[in-house]
N, C-alpha and C positions, 0 to 999 in steps of 0.2 A: 709086396704088390707092385707092379709096374703101373704107372700113371699112363692111362691111355689119352692122347691128344685127340680131340674131335674138331677139326678147323671147320668153321662157319664163316663164310664170306660176306660182310655188307657191303652193298654198294649203295651210297645214300650221301646226301647233301650235309654239310656240317651246320650244327645249330649251337651257337656259342652258349645258350643257356643251358645246355644239357637235358632239354626236357624233350626233344624229339632228335630226328636224324641219326647220323652215324654214332654221335655219343650215347644217346639212349639204346641203340642196337648193342654196342658193344657191353654195355652194362647187363642187358638182357641176356645175351649170349653167354657171358661169364657167370651169371646168376642160375642159368640153366645147365652149367656144366660143360659148356663148349669152350673153344679156344678162338677168340674173334680176330679175324684178320678183315682188312678192308680197303675199299677203294672210295676215295672222297670224289664226289661229282661237282660239289659248288661250296663256295664258302660265303658266308653271310656275315654282315654286321647287324645284329638284332638284340632285342630285350623283350621284356613280357609286353611291352607296348607295340612290338612290331617288327617287321624287318625294314631296315634302312637303305641296306645295299646287298646285292648278289653278285658275287663273281663266279661265272660258270667255268668249269674246267674243260680245256679242250678235248675233242675225242681221243685223241692220241694220249692225252694224259691218264685219263679214267681206264682206257683199255691197257695202256701201260703197266699200270697198277694191278688190273686183274690178272695180266698175264704174268706178271712177277710172282703174284700170290699162287697162281696155279702152277707155276714150275716148281715150287718148293712143297706146297701143302695139299694140293688136291683136294679142295673143300667137299665136305659130306653134304653141305647145304648152302644155297646162296638166298641172301634176301636182298631185294632190291626195293629201295624207296625212292627218292627225288632223282630222277632223271630228267633234265629238262633240254634235251638236244636230240632231235631226230636221229641224226646220224650216229650219236653216240649210243643210242638205244638199240639200233641196228647191230653196230659193231660189238657191244657187250652181248647181246644175244648170240652172236657167233661164237664167242668165247666160252660162254658158259652151257651152251645147248647140250651138253653131254651130261650134266648134273641131273639127277632124277629128283632132287628135292629143292625146287625152285619155289620161293615166297615172293610173291610180289605185293607190294603195298604202295601205290602210286600216290604222289603228292601233287595234287592239281591245284587246290585252295589251301592256303594256310590257315590255322585256326582263327586268324583276324580277317579273314575273307579276302587275302591278296590273292590274285591269280599268279602261281609260279610255273605252271606249264602251259606253253602255248599249243594251238590247234594241231600244229604239224606232229608235235612231241606226243600229244594225246593219241593221234593216228597211229603213229610208229608204236607207241605201247601197246595198244591193242594189237596191231598187226604181229609184233616180233616177240614180244613178252607174254602177253596174256595165254598165247596156246601153249606155251611151254610151262605155264605156272602149275605147280601141285596146289598150292594155296594161294588164294587172293584174299587180302585184308584189305578193305575199302571202307572209305566214309561214304555216306548217301550222297553228299554233293558230287564228289569226285565220280561216284557211279552214275548219277544224273549225266554229267558232263561226258563220260566216256561212252554212254549209251545213248546220248540224246533222247533222253525220257524224263518225266517227272515221277519222281518215288514219294509217295505221300502216305501209303497204308502199307500192311504188313502183306498184303496181296502183291502190290507193285514190287515189295522187296523180294518176294519169291520170283517174279517174273524176272527182275533183273539178276538175280543169282543163276536163274535158269539160262538167260542169255548168256552170262559170262561162262557158263559150264558148256554151251553149245559151242563157244569159241575154244575149248580146250582146257579150261581150267576144272582141276578135281574138285575142290572145296572153295567155298566163298563164305567169308564171314564179314 
């Protein structure tokens, strides 16, 4: 029996602990039977105590990785996590817009409460990536920032999900 390769592209930042970011995406993709290909958006110096330093990749480096992957693999799905540059967000959207299976999981706040995405990047994520996402996986705190609303109840969560769907997302988790 021939083994079928199902390429899935992860566009995300690096978490040297392996608990999140591109490292966790690669493990998840492999465990689900996919073939992980990747584009690194940022490098961190971090451990379980928090993030000490972030080095953001220039837009041309991130987009260059995406283009290189697309030339060879034509991913069946794209998972987008930590993109912290508005111009990179816009250019990445232009490269992946033809993929029907886009999963967005924006990283605005770290698990330790550190702000990882600036206001311009949040606006760009809403404008360029949310409308083409089939699935949005988002933490409440990140949804509050993206939608500029407080989410405290189940009804608030439903309203937030509806607002994301009004922007073009098919499913919200």
